[in-house]
C-alpha positions as CSV (number, residue, x, y, z in Angstrom):
1,M,0.0,0.0,0.0
2,P,1.5,3.4,-1.0
3,K,2.3,6.0,1.6
4,V,3.2,9.7,1.5
5,V,6.6,10.8,2.8
6,N,7.7,14.4,3.2
7,L,11.5,14.6,2.7
8,K,13.7,17.4,3.8
9,I,17.0,17.0,1.9
10,L,20.1,18.8,3.3
11,G,23.6,19.2,1.9
12,E,24.9,20.5,-1.5
13,V,21.4,20.1,-3.0
14,Q,20.7,23.3,-4.9
15,N,22.2,24.3,-8.3
16,V,23.3,20.7,-8.9
17,N,20.3,19.4,-11.0
18,L,19.0,17.5,-8.1
19,R,15.3,18.4,-8.8
20,F,15.6,17.6,-12.5
21,D,17.4,14.3,-11.9
22,A,15.0,13.3,-9.0
23,S,12.0,14.0,-11.2
24,R,13.4,11.9,-14.0
25,Y,14.1,9.0,-11.5
26,A,10.6,9.3,-9.9
27,R,8.9,9.2,-13.3
28,Q,11.0,6.2,-14.5
29,Y,10.0,4.2,-11.4
30,K,6.4,5.4,-11.3
31,L,6.6,7.4,-8.1
32,K,4.3,10.3,-7.6
33,G,4.6,13.7,-5.8
34,W,6.7,16.8,-6.2
35,I,10.0,18.4,-5.4
36,R,11.1,22.1,-4.8
37,N,13.9,24.2,-3.6
38,E,13.4,25.9,-0.2
39,S,14.7,29.4,0.7
40,N,16.9,28.0,3.5
41,G,19.0,26.0,0.9
42,S,17.4,22.6,1.4
43,V,15.2,20.7,-1.0
44,R,11.7,19.5,0.0
45,C,10.2,16.5,-1.7
46,C,6.7,14.9,-1.2
47,L,6.9,11.3,-2.4
48,V,4.2,8.7,-2.8
49,G,5.2,5.0,-3.0
50,D,5.7,1.9,-1.1
51,D,8.4,1.5,1.6
52,Q,11.0,-0.2,-0.8
53,E,10.5,2.4,-3.6
54,I,11.0,5.3,-1.1
55,A,14.1,3.6,0.4
56,N,15.5,3.1,-3.1
57,F,14.8,6.8,-4.0
58,I,16.7,8.0,-0.9
59,S,19.6,5.6,-1.5
60,W,19.8,6.8,-5.1
61,L,19.9,10.5,-3.9
62,K,22.7,9.7,-1.5
63,S,24.7,7.9,-4.1
64,C,24.4,10.7,-6.7
65,F,24.6,14.0,-4.6
66,R,26.4,15.4,-1.6
67,I,23.6,14.8,0.9
68,S,24.3,15.5,4.5
69,S,20.9,14.3,5.8
70,V,17.4,13.3,4.7
71,E,14.7,13.8,7.2
72,A,11.6,11.8,6.4
73,D,8.1,12.3,7.9
74,E,5.2,10.0,6.9
75,M,2.0,12.0,6.2
76,E,-1.6,11.2,5.6
77,I,-2.6,11.3,1.9
78,D,-4.2,14.7,1.6
79,A,-4.5,15.1,-2.1
80,E,-4.5,13.0,-5.3
81,Y,-1.1,12.8,-6.9
82,N,-0.9,12.4,-10.6
83,G,2.7,11.9,-11.7
84,F,5.7,13.8,-10.4
85,E,6.4,17.5,-10.8
86,I,9.1,20.1,-10.1
87,R,7.6,23.0,-8.2
88,Y,8.9,26.5,-8.2
């Protein structure tokens, strides 16, 4: 059963194509949600998928970018997610 996870991604995460590459990965693996830069230098990502898909996404992020930490909070599904988008 899919769940919704709100990720706060910290490290060297802006101006390194993280949002573009993450959206491409998410679409390839049929994950839903969105990703955006935050004004404090972090990246926020809302991800819908099963436990293994979300764990794989986080592992992929850590292997491709200089991530210092990923904070993950599970949320209730509060909207319908159709695909994956970059938000501005």
